[in-house]
ZAZA-947368 format. One record per atom (N, C-alpha, C, CB): x, y, z; residue in one letter. Coordinates in steps of 0.02 Angstrom, whole numbers, plus 50000, padded with zeros to 5 digits. Glycine has a CB too. Layout:
<atoms>
XYZa ...
</atoms>
This chain:
<atoms>
500404993950000m 500005000050000m 500425006350000m 499545000050060m 501085005649994d 501525011549995d 501385016249937d 502245009449995d 501115013749882d 500995017849823d 500325021449827d 501025013549761d 499935020449880h 499265023149884h 499235028849935h 498755017649902h 498845033949919l 498705039149967l 498165036750015l 498485045649931l 498245038450079s 497755036450129s 497615042350176s 498005030350170s 496995042250202w 496775047450250w 496435043950308w 496305052650215w 496485046950366t 496135044650426t 495635049950446t 496635042950484t 495005048050449i 494455052550467i 494115049550528i 493945053750407i 494285051850587g 494055048650648g 494315041550650g 493285048750653g 493865036650656a 494065029650657a 494015026450588a 493635025750705a 493875030350536v 493795027850468v 494425029150428v 493175031150433v 494645024250389t 495215025250345t 494965025050272t 495765019950357t 495275029250231v 495115029550160v 495765029050121v 494725036150142v 495785024450073t 496385023450033t 496205024149959t 496695016550046t 496605028149925r 496515029149852r 496925023949815r 496725036349830r 496595020449768v 496935015649725v 496845017849653v 496665008249736v 497385019449620e 497365022749554e 497315017749497e 497975027049545e 496865019149451e 496885015649387e 497355019249339e 496165015049357e 497245025749329r 497715029849290r 497535037149298r 497705027749216r 498015041449280v 497905048649276v 498035050849205v 498365052649327v 497575054749177l 497625056849108l 497635064449104l 497035054049066l 498025067149059a 498035074349045a 497595075548984a 498765077049033a 497045079148994i 496535079848943i 496395087248930i 495885076248964i 496295088948867e 496095095748851e 495445097348887e 496025096648773e 495415102948923p 494815104448962p 494175104648921p 494895111048996p 494215106348857r 493605106948817r 493225100448812r 493775109448746r 493565094848826f 493225088348823f 492875086548888f 493735082948805f 493045089848944i 492765088049009i 492435094149041i 493315085249056i 492835099349057v 492575105449088v 492825111249045v 492815106249164v 492435113148994p 492685118148946p 492875124848978p 492165119248895p 492585126449035g 492725132849065g 493395133349100g 492205134449114g 493775127849103l 494435128149135l 494935131049085l 494655121049158l 494855137249070t 495285140749023t 495895143649060t 494895146348986t 496415145449024p 496995148649057p 496805154949096p 497525150349007p 496325158749071e 496115164849105e 495825163349174e 495595168649062e 495495157549180v 495205155449244v 495725152249289v 494625150649233v 496145147949260v 496595143749299v 497225147549321v 496805137649260v 497515151549277d 498175154449292d 498185158549356d 498395158749235d 497675162549373p 497705166349436p 497675161849498p 497135171349439p 497495155449489l 497415150849545l 497985145849551l 496755147149539l 498505146549511r 499015141349507r 499395140249573r 499515143049453r 499395145149616e 499735144149681e 499475137949716e 499635150249726e 498825136449710w 498545130449742w 498275125449692w 498005132449790w 498135127549630a 497815123149581a 498315119549536a 497345127049537a 498955120949543a 499455118049498a 499455110449495a 500135120349518a 499325106749550p 499335099449544p 498785096549500p 499285096349612p 498305100549480y 497705097949447y 497645100249374y 497095100149485y 498105104549353v 498115106949283v 498845107449262v 497745113849276v 499005104649203t 499705104749180t 499915111849161t 499795100049121t 500575112849154d 500835119349136d 500565121849069d 501595119149134d 500415117049024d 500145119048959d 499385119148957d 500415114348905d 499065118849017g 498345120049021g 497895114049015g 498165124648970g 498195108049014r 497765102149012r 497525100249082r 498145096248980r 496935097549085m 496635095449148m 496875088549166m 495865095649144m 497125087649228l 497325081049251l 496715077549281l 497895081549304l 496515072249248l 495925068349268l 496165061649295l 495435067449208l 496055060549359s 496245054349391s 495655049549392s 496505055549462s 495785043349375v 495285038049381v 495525033349436v 495175034149312v 495155033149491h 495365029049548h 494755026849588h 495855033049593h 494865021749628a 494365019549677a 494595021749746a 494265011849674a 494115022249792f 494265023249862f 494055016949901f 493905029549890f 494505014549943v 494355009149989v 494235012350058v 494935003749992v 493635011550083v 493435014650146v 493325009150197v 492785019050137v 493675009650254v 493615004550306v 493335007950369v 494295001150321v 492755005550389d 492425007950450d 492325001850495d 491745011650435d 492775000950542g 492734995150586g 492784988750546g 492084995250626g 492274984550550d 492274978150516d 491994978550445d 491874973050555d 491824984550422t 491514985350357t 492004988450307t 490884989650362t 492114985050251t 492554987450198t 492124989250138t 493094982250180t 492204995350114v 491804997950059v 492275000050002v 491365003950082v 492114998249941v 492465000849882v 491985005749849v 492674995149833v 492225011949839v 491825017149808v 492065018149736v 491875023849847v 491635016249689d 491745016749617d 492295011949594d 491925023949598d 492185008949536t 492625003449515t 492975004849448t 492234997049509t 493015011249429c 493435013449373c 493205010749306c 494145011449386c 493655010649256v 493475009049187v 493425001449177v 493975012049139v 493904997849206g 493874990549199g 494224987949137g 493174988349199g 494104981649121p 494474978249068p 494174979348998p 494494970849082p 493844985048988h 493484986148926h 493904990148877h 492824989948941h 493864988448814r 494254991748762r 493834996348718r 494594986548719r 493184996748733d 492745000748691d 492485006848729d 492164996548667d 492855009148778r 492655014848818r 493025021148796r 492775013548893r 492745027048809p 493075033348788p 493755034448822p 492635039148802p 493855031648882l 494495031948916l 494765024948924l 494425035448986l 495425024048921p 495705017348928p 495705015049000p 496415017248901p 495575008549010g 495635005549075g 496335002849086g 495124999949084g 496414998849137d 497074995949153d 496944989149185d 497485000649201d 497134983849150d 497014977049175d 497364975749241d 497224971949125d 497914979349255g 498274978249318g 497954981449378g 498954980849311g 497454985749367f 497144989249422f 496834984449473f 496624994049397f 496494979349449v 496134974949495v 496614971349542v 495704969849457v 497214969949518d 497724966849561d 497974971849613d 498304964149519d 498064978149594r 498264983249642r 497724984249694r 498424989949606r 497104984149672l 496554984849719l 496534978949767l 495884985449682l 496614973049742d 496624967049784d 497174967549837d 496724960749741d 497754969949817a 498314970449864a 498204975949916a 498964971849826a 497794980949900a 497684986549945a 497164985149999a 497484992649907a 496814979549993i 496264977850038i 496484972050084i 495624975949999i 496444973050148a 496594967650194a 496104961950181a 496554970050269a 496364956150161g 495934950550144g 495754950250071g 495304950850184g 495944955250032g 495834955149960g 495114956549939g 496034948549934g 494974955349876l 494324957049847l 493754953549882l 494314955349773l 493884947449907g 493364943649940g 493164946450008g 493574936649949g 493574951150035a 493424954150100a 493004960450094a 494064955850136a 492844962550034v 492434968550024v 491714967050042v 492494971249951v 491424971150085d 490734970350106d 490234974050063d 490654972550178d 490444980050039v 489994984350001v 490374987449943v 489684989850047v 490064987549885v 490304991549828v 489794996949816v 490414987049764v 490005003149819l 489565008849807l 489745012149741l 489615013949865l 489265012749697c 489355016549635c 489015023249643c 489075012649573c 489405028649643t 489115035349653t 488625037049597t 489665040649656t 488735034249538h 488285034749481h 488495029549431h 488285042149449h 488145029049376l 488245023249331l 488535025349264l 487585019649320l 489085029049266h 489465030449206h 490025025349199h 489745037649207h 490285024649138f 490735019049122f 491365018949165f 490935019349050f 491605024749187d 492225025049225d 492115024349301d 492595031449211d 491515022149319h 491355021049390h 491075014149404h 490855026249413h 490965010249351v 490665003549358v 491064998049324v 489955003649331v 491634999749295g 491974995149250g 492214988649281g 492544998449220g 492454989149344w 492674983049379w 492134980349425w 493314984449418w 491504982349416n 490974978849451n 490994971449436n 490294981749432n 491184969849375t 491194962949351t 491844961549314t 490584961449306t 491964955149304r 492514953149260r 492324946649225r 493174952149301r 492684945049173r 492524939249132r 492684932749168r 492904939549066r 492214928049163h 492334921149185h 492064916749129h 491994919549255h 492514914449086g 492294910849027g 491924915748981g 491844904949045g 491314914148964d 490914918448920d 490424922748959d 490554914348869d 490514923249025r 490044927049067r 490404932649104r 489694922349117r 490014937749122w 490244942849168w 489994941049238w 489984949949147w 490464940849286v 490294938949354v 490534944449402v 490604932049373v 490244944949462p 490464950149509p 491204949549527p 490044949749573p 491554955049524t 492264955249542t 492354954249618t 492584961949521t 491854956549656f 491884956149729f 491364950949750f 491754963149763f 491564944749762p 491084939249767p 490634939549828p 491444932849767p 490854943049880n 490464943049943n 490154949849959n 490914941050000n 490174954449912a 489944961249924a 489224962249905a 490384966249887a 488894966849940r 488274969749917r 488444975849874r 487804971649978r 488154976349816y 488264982049772y 487684986849780y 488334979649697y 487844993149797l 487324998149807l 487255002649746l 487475002349870l 486655002949719f 486495007349663f 485875011449683f 486365003249598f 485905018049672a 485305022049682a 484785019649632a 485455029749673a 484185018249656r 483685015149612r 483515019649553r 483045013649652r 483505026349565e 483365030849509e 483915030649456e 483275038049535e 484535029449478e 485085028949430e 485005022949384e 485755028549467e 484795017349412v 484705011349371v 484145012549321v 484535005249416v 483605015649342a 483055017149296a 483285021949241a 482465020149334a 483695026949259f 483955031749210f 484415028249160f 484325037449245f 484845023849185l 485315020349142l 484955016349088l 485765015849183l 484415013249106r 484055009149057r 483825013248997r 483445005849089r 483715019749007g 483505023948952g 484075027748918g 483005028848975g 484665027948951e 485225031948926e 485875027848927e 485305038348968e 485835021648905d 486415017148911d 486835017248847d 486165009948927d 487205022648839h 487575023648777h 488165018848769h 487825030748773h 488405015948824h 488995011648820h 488835004348837h 489535014248867h 488205002548837g 488024995648851g 488224993348920g 488334991148801g 488164997748970l 488404996249037l 487944991449075l 488475002649077l 487304991949064h 486834988049105h 486974980549098h 486114989549085h 487074978249038d 487154971049027d 487794968249056d 487124969448953d 488324972449060v 488974969849083v 489144971749155v 489514972349038v 488844977349181a 489054979849246a 488494979849298a 489314986749239a 487874979349277i 487314979649324i 486934972949325i 486834985349307i 486704970749266a 486304964649263a 486654958549294a 486124963049191a 487314957549283p 487624951749315p 487624952049391p 488334951049291p 487634958149419i 487594958949492i 486894957149515i 487774966149513i 486394959449479v 485704957749496v 485594950249491v 485204961449450v 485844947249437d 485754940049427d 486094935949481d 486024938049359d 486644938549509a 486994935149562a 486674936149631a 487714937349564a 486154940249634g 485824941749697g 486214946249743g 485684935349733g 486654950349714q 487094954649756q 486924962049751q 487804953549736q 486394963949716a 486234970949706a 485724973349757a 485964972149635a 485834979449783d 485354982849826d 485194989549794d 485624983649899d 484564990649776l 484354997149751l 484135001349810l 483774996449698l 484455007149819v 484375010949881v 484165018149866v 485025010849923v 483935021549918d 483795028649914d 484445032649915d 483335030849972d 484405038849895t 485005043049890t 485225045849957t 484895048649842t 484885044050012e 485105045850079e 485205039550121e 484595050650113e 485355034050088h 485455027650122h 486055027850169h 485535022050070h 485985024850228r 486545024350275r 486865017550269r 486305025750348r 487525017450260l 487895011150254l 488095008550323l 488515012150211l 488365013050364t 488585011350432t 488435017550476t 489355009350435t 488605017050539a 488505022850583a 488895028850559a 488705021050654a 489465027750525a 489905033250504a 489825035050431a 490615031450518a 489495030950391l 489475031950319l 488765032650294l 489825026050283l 488625038150259v 487945039350235v 487975042650166v 487545043750285v 487505040750123l 487475043850057l 487175050850062l 487055039550009l 487415055250018v 487165062050013v 486965063249941v 487705067350037v 486345065249928p 486155066649858p 486515072749831p 485395067549853p 486845072049774t 487205077549742t 487025077349667t 487985076949753t 486405078849649p 486175077849581p 486435083249533p 485425077849579p 486385081549469g 486585086149417g 487005082749365g 486955092149446g 487545079549387h 487955075649340h 487525069949312h 488595072849374h 487145066749355t 486615062149337t 486025063649383t 486845054549343t 485425060949368p 484845062749409p 484885060749482p 484245059649380p 485195055049497a 485205052649566a 485925051449589a 484795046149573a 486375055649565h 487075055249586h 487125056049661h 487505060649550h 487575052149693v 487685052649765v 488425053649780v 487425046449801v 488555056849836s 489215057049866s 489185053149931s 489455064549879s 489765051749960l 489785047950023l 490045052350078l 490235041550015l 489635053450129r 489815057350187r 490105052850240r 489205061250215r 490655054950271i 490985051250324i 490965055650387i 491725049250306i 490705052950442e 490695056550505e 490905051750560e 489995059650520e 491475053150591s 491735048550641s 492155052350692s 492155043050608s 491995051450756e 492385054150811e 492515061650803e 493045050550817e 492005065250780g 492065072450772g 492395074850709g 492425075150829g 492625070250667a 492935072050603a 492445070450547a 493595068150593a 492545073850489a 492095072950433a 492475072750367a 491575078550432a 492195069050320g 492475068650253g 491915067950202g 492965062850246g 492075069250139l 491595068350085l 491955065750024l 491225074950070l 491735059949999i 491955057349935i 491475060049883i 491995049449934i 491725063749834t 491295067949792t 490925064149738t 491705073249761t 491205058649710g 490945056449646g 491065061949595g 490185054749651g 490615062449545d 490725067149491d 490315073549497d 490565063849426d 490105075349558c 489785081849565c 490295087449555c 489455082549635c 490945085649558v 491485090249542v 492045086049513v 491725094349606v 492355088549459h 492885084849425h 493585087649439h 492765084849351h 493625094049456n 494265097349466n 494195102549521n 494515100649399n 494685103249566p 494615108049621p 494485115249600p 495225107949662p 494675117149539v 494545123949516v 493785125349515v 494845125149447v 493385120049506q 492655120849506q 492395122849576q 492325114449483q 492795121749627l 492585123949694l 492645131549700l 493005120549748l 493125134449665r 493185141749662r 492685144749614r 493905143749641r 492535140949561h 492065143249509h 491535137749499h 492435144849442h 491055137149545p 490585131449542p 490125131449482p 490175131449603p 490085136949445d 489655137049386d 489995133949324d 489435144149370d 490625131949331l 490965128449276l 490725121249275l 491735128849284l 490335119549224a 490035112949221a 490445108249177a 489325113449194a 490325101749188a 490615096549145a 490135095549087a 490735089849185a 490165100049041d 489705100148984d 490065097248924d 489455107448970d 489835091748893p 489145089248893p 489005083348939p 488965087348824p 489455081748986f 489355075649026f 488845076549082f 490015073449055f 488765082549107d 488255083749158d 487565083049127d 488345090649191d 487145079049158w 486455078149135w 486075084749137w 486105072849179w 486185088749189d 485845095149197d 486355100049226d 485205094549244d 486625104349184t 487175108749206t 486945113749259t 487465112449147t 486325115949256s 486095120649307s 486055117249375s 485405123549288s 485835110949376r 485805107249440r 486495105449464r 485375100949432r 486945103649420s 487625102049443s 487965108149472s 488045099149384s 487855113949441s 488135120149468s 487835121849536s 488025126049419s 487185120949542a 486855122149607a 487115117449660a 486095121349600a 487235111149642t 487515106349689t 488205108549713t 487555099349657t 488635110949666r 489295113149686r 489265119449730r 489725114649623r 488815123949713r 488745129949755r 488545128049826r 488235134849724r 488075123349832a 487865121149898a 488425117549935a 487255116449893a 488805113549899l 489365109949929l 489875114949957l 489695105249878l 490045120049916v 490525125049939v 490265128849999v 490695129949881v 489625130749997a 489335134450053a 489335130250117a 488615136550036a 489195123750111d 489165119450170d 489855117750198d 488805113050152d 490355117050155l 490985114050176l 491555119050186l 491195108950127l 491495125050160t 492045129850167t 492185131250241t 491885136350130t 492815130350259d 493065131650327d 492735127050379d 492935138950346d 492455121450357s 492135116750404s 492625111550431s 491555113250370s 493215110950399g 493685105750418g 493565099150384g 493665104750492g 493045098650345t 492885092350310t 493425090750258t 492195092850275t 493655084550258v 494135082250208v 493745080150146v 494575076250235v 493865083850091v 493525082450028v 493985078149985v 493345089049991v 493735072349965l 494115067549925l 493805067249856l 494125060549959l 494145070249808g 493875070849741g 493955064349702g 494195076549704g 493415061849675t 493435055449640t 493815056049574t 492725053049626t 493915062049548h 494335062949488h 494915067749501h 493915065549430h 495055069349564f 495605074049579f 496265070249575f 495515077349648f 496725072849537a 497405070049536a 497735070949605a 497835073449481a 498265067249620p 498615068249683p 498815075549692p 499225063749688p 498725078349752p 498615075049817p 497895072949832p 498845079449870p 497415074249789t 496745071349789t 496295073849847t 496795063849793t 496545073649908g 496155075649966g 496335082649990g 496245070750022g 495835086350013g 495975092950039g 495365095950073g 496205097549983g 495455101950098r 494915105650130r 494745111850089r 495095107550203r 494115113450086i 493895119650054i 493955125150107i 493145119050026i 494385129950092e 494525135150142e 494495142050110e 495225134050173e 494405147050152t 494455153950130t 495185156050130t 494025158750176t 495435157850071g 496135159650065g 496275166750089g 496365158949995g 496915168850090p 497095175550112p 496775181050072p 497835176350110p 496575179450009d 496255184449967d 495505184849977d 496405182949894d 495245180650025g 494535180750039g 494125176149995g 494275187550033g 494465172549948h 494115168149902h 494265160849920h 494325169549830h 493835156449896v 493905149249909v 494525146449875v 493285145549885v 494855141949911r 495415138149884r 495375131049910r 496085141449901r 495745126549878f 495755119549899f 496445118149929f 495595114649838f 496465116549993s 497095115750029s 497215108350042s 497095119650095s 497775105550020p 497885098250024p 497885095650095p 498545096549991p 497615089650102v 497675085550163v 497995079050141v 496965084350199v 498575077650168l 498985072150140l 498895065650177l 499705074150141l 498535065450233r 498435059050267r 497835059650314r 499075056950306r 
</atoms>
């Protein structure tokens, strides 16, 4: 686990396991991340945007351990070759090594939403079938997300990443405020998709939030109206979600763990010396 970033939030530990980090022209993900917006923020935003203005997009899972419960949040691109972003076949082995007891020790798999880069390792090939990658886990899907996917399944995800979980009897369709454990609860953060969720962590007076795709880059915390257009289902709702997130979390001490934030990945939303919001790294 030496290659993985980890954080301790009260009695809960969170470990980032990377599939890959890609440098992408912002126009393909968050078109508003222009040099005019980013350059004045480089003092703190430099880890998330390259010197030549490309957006660093990290694809990773979080392993969350709360007492006897091990949760994997989002399962990345997976072994698929027909996706808009490349996966990494070695990721599942790195994930297995990062979990005490391996993949079979995972109790819960949470998909913040059902896009291809969040459900890819839900399953893997066994002969001519797709079978659950985590054989003993309950997979949590927001029920509205599953219904939405059936009508908007541009990458054929349902048949390979959702239906095999249902067929195996391992799927739980839940509300967007579902509680996983005493310390872990879903928070509705709609806009990127209709029933997108984030994961709130509250333990021993400390707090954290795993974002999912309600935000793709920390610069959006300074400029919450910058949407992931055309990937956001409803850009006005995604912007409203980010504005609410910033209002709720600024100077709260909450550790924000961005599901697409490149390293250092975790940080706090704080008021900077100039009176404006900034993202300050938290390294453990």
